[in-house]
N, C-alpha and C positions, 0 to 999 in steps of 0.2 A: 929161638924165641922171639927176638929183635926184630927179625926179618917177617915172621907173620903177622906182628902187630901192625908193621908197616903197610904190608899188603891188605890187611883188612882196613886199614884206616885209608888208605886209597881207592879200596872198593866202595867205601861208604860215601867219599868226596865224589866218586864217578857217578853214583847212583841220586846223590844229591843235586849235582850237574845235570843228569838227564832229566830229573823232576823239574827243574829251573827251566830247562829247555821245553819241556813239555808246556809247563805253563805259559812260557813267553809265545809259542805257537798258538796256544789257546786265546791268548790276550790279541796275539796279530790277527786272528779269526775274528775274535769279537771286535776289534777295531775295525776290521774289513766290513763286516756286518754293520756297525754304527755308520761306516762312511757310507755306506749304499743306503741306509734308512734317511741319513740326513740328506742325501743327494734327493730321494723322495720327496723328503719334507720341503727341500727348498722347491721342487718343481710345484708341489700343492700350496707353498705360499706364494710363489708366482702366480698361478690360477687364481688365487685368492685375490691377489693384488688387481690382477685384469678384470675379475669379476667387479671388485669394488670401483674401480676406475670407470667401468661400464655403468654401474649403478649411479655413481655421481654423475655421470653425462646424462643419465635417463632423468633423476631429480632434477638436474639443471633445466634439460627440456620441459619437464612438467611444470616447473617453476615459471617457465617462460609461458608456457601456454595459459597457466592460471592466471599470470598477470595480463596476459592479453585478454582471456575470457572476462576478467574482472573489468577491465577498460569497455569490452563489448558490453558486458552489462550494464554499465553505466550509461553508454551510448543508446542501448537499447530503452532503458528508463527514460533517458531523455528525449529520444524518438516517441515514446508512448505518450508522455505526457504532452508533447505537441500534437500530436494527434489527437489526444483527448480535447486540448485547447482547440485544435482546428475545427473537432466536431462541434464542440459547444460554439464556435462562432457561425458554423454553418446553420445553427439552429437558433439564432438570435431572432430570426424573424418570425418563429413560430409561436404561437399561444395555445396551450391546452386548455380546451373547455370541458369541465366535469359535470354531470349531471343531467344533460340532454337524454332525454329517454330514448330506447332504442327505435330505429326505424322511423322516428318522428321526423327525420330531414327527408324521409322519400327517397326518390331516384335521384334527385339532383340536390345535393348537399350544398352547392355553392350558391344557389338560390334560395335556399333555406337559410342559409348565414346572412346573406344579404338583405333579407326581409327581416332577422330576428335580431341581429346584432345591433342595430339602430334602436329597436326597442327595449333592447336590455340596457344600453348604455345612455339612454335618453336623460338619465339623471347625471350624467357627468358632466360637470362644469369646468372649463369650455367643453362644448362636444368635439369628439375626435372624429377625424375623416377615417373611416373603416374601408380602407382600399387592399385587398388580398388578393393573390395570384393564384391559390389552390386552396384545398382542403380535403380532409379524408378522416375517416373514422377507424381508428387502431381496431384488430382484431376481427373475427368472424362476426356476423350479425348474431345477436341474441333475442329469440323472440319470448324469453322467461322474462316476465316485469319484475319477479322477485330477485333477480340477481343485481349486480351494480352494472350500470351501462358503461360500453367502453367510451373512453374518452374522444373527443373530436380535436384533431388539430388543424390550425389554420395558420397558412403560410403568408403573411403580411406583405406589401409590396416594399414597406421600408422597414427596417428593424427600430428605427425612432418611434413608428405607429403602435408596435408591441410595446416598446418600452412605455409608452404613455400610457397606453390602456392598461398594461399590469400595474402602473403606479397609481391609476384612479382607482381600479379595482380593489387594489390594497388600501385605499383610503375611504371608499365607500362601502367595503364589505361585498358580500355576496350578493348577486343580481337574483331576480326570480322570474319564473315563468310558470304561470299555472299552478302555483303554489309550489313549485321545486326549485330548490336552489341551484344554480348555477355558478360554479367557481372557475376562475381563469389563473392560471399559473403558466410559469416559464417552461421551455421543452429542454430541459438539460440531459447531458449524455448520460448513460447508465453509469460509468464510473463517478460523474459528478453526483448524480443523484445519490446514489450509495454513499458517497463520502458525506454528503450533506446530512442523510438519516442518520449516519454515525455521530456526528455532531450533535444532532437534535436529540438523540438517545441519551446525552449527557446533561441534558438540561436539569433534571431532578437533583444530581448532583450539584449542579452550579447553584441552584435554588437553596440546597440545603447547606452549602458553604458559603452562602450570602455573597456570590461571586457575581458582578453585573457581567454581561454579556451580549454579543449581537453578533448574527450570522450574516455576512456578506458576500458579494459576488466574488467569483464563482461558488467556492466552498472555502471560505477563510472565516475562522472563529476568531473573534476580537474579545478579549477577557480583561476585567479591571479588578485588582485584589489589593485592597488597602493603599489605594492610589497609586498602585504599578499596573501598567497595561502590558499585553502580551498578544502577539499574534501567532495563530497555529493554522497550518495547511493540513496537517494529518491528525486525525481523531486520536492514533495512537499516543502522538506526542502530548495531546491534551490530558488524555488518560493519564498518563505519567505524571505529568506536571500537576494534576490533581491528587493523585496519589501521595506526592510530596508535601501537599497542604495540611494543617490541622484545622478540622472543621471549629466553627467558631461555638459550638455546644453539641458535644458527643452525647449527651444524655438524653435532651429532648430536642431532635433535629427538626427544624423548620419543614412542614411537609411541603410540597410543590403546588403552587397554585394552578387553578385550572384555567389552563391556558386559552384563549379564544382559538376558533379553528383556524383563522385566515393569519392576523397579525398579531405580534405580541412586543411591543417596544421594549425591549430590556435595558435599553439605555437612556431611557428618558429622563435620567437624572446624571448624566455623565455626558461629557463632550465627546462627539465623534471623532476617530483618528484623525491625522493630518492627512488631506487629500479626499476625505469623504464628506458629502454633503448632508448625509443624514443618516439614521439607523435603519436597519432592514432585518427583519425576523419572518421568515416565510413559514407556512403552514403544513406543507410536504416537503420529502426530500428533493423533489423537482420543482419545488415554487420558487419564486423570486423573480429578479430581472436581471437581465444581462446586460452589464454597462459596456459601453465601448471604450476601450482602452485607450 
């Protein structure tokens, strides 16, 4: 009886040992599978690390290119401003004449100006020697008298002559020829004319806010508010500056005055900034005088 019990117990122990062995064998297989999967995960992580390293290198390269492109953009902006300045300097000998009817000059515009300009400027004192080296009319010929005639551009022999002529024209106002008003303006570049036009478009706001102002050569707006003066070379900067100011009276704003067509001395009651001999407000975006710097 005792022997049978002992054999039964030993059989159970052997069965348990076999089950534990089978479990250990399954755990070994699972560990081998985990080891294999861990190896693949390590390979994937290594690949990710190499990709991240490559991305970091590409980002560093892009940052370098962006920095160099920003430097090039600044250089291009500087070169563009120099180009515009050189173009304006090359145009300072020119004067635009507005109001001459189409085809009045005939076939020889030089002879026409040599005969006409002394008559137009005969009221200028002292008289100005009108020596020019070339002239032409902008645009194609227009035979329709109802449309506005194209301007005539005359290139004077010296820019000082053009400067004096524009100064006298601004002082005396328009000239007249057979009942037709003849205006004289400077011949600025397209960019400078647009900048001056943007400045002049802000005049109603300046009047409403009771800000004294003046537009000087080439495109510089000088304003005075509460005894403090500021210079602006960008209309956007002036617009932002005005947005930050509080109008004097928001309920009943002062309407803008009806400005004369040619001149408006907006700084007549305030001194000109240092280095300026007088105030200048021109009647068109392309008007004014180029002063030699």
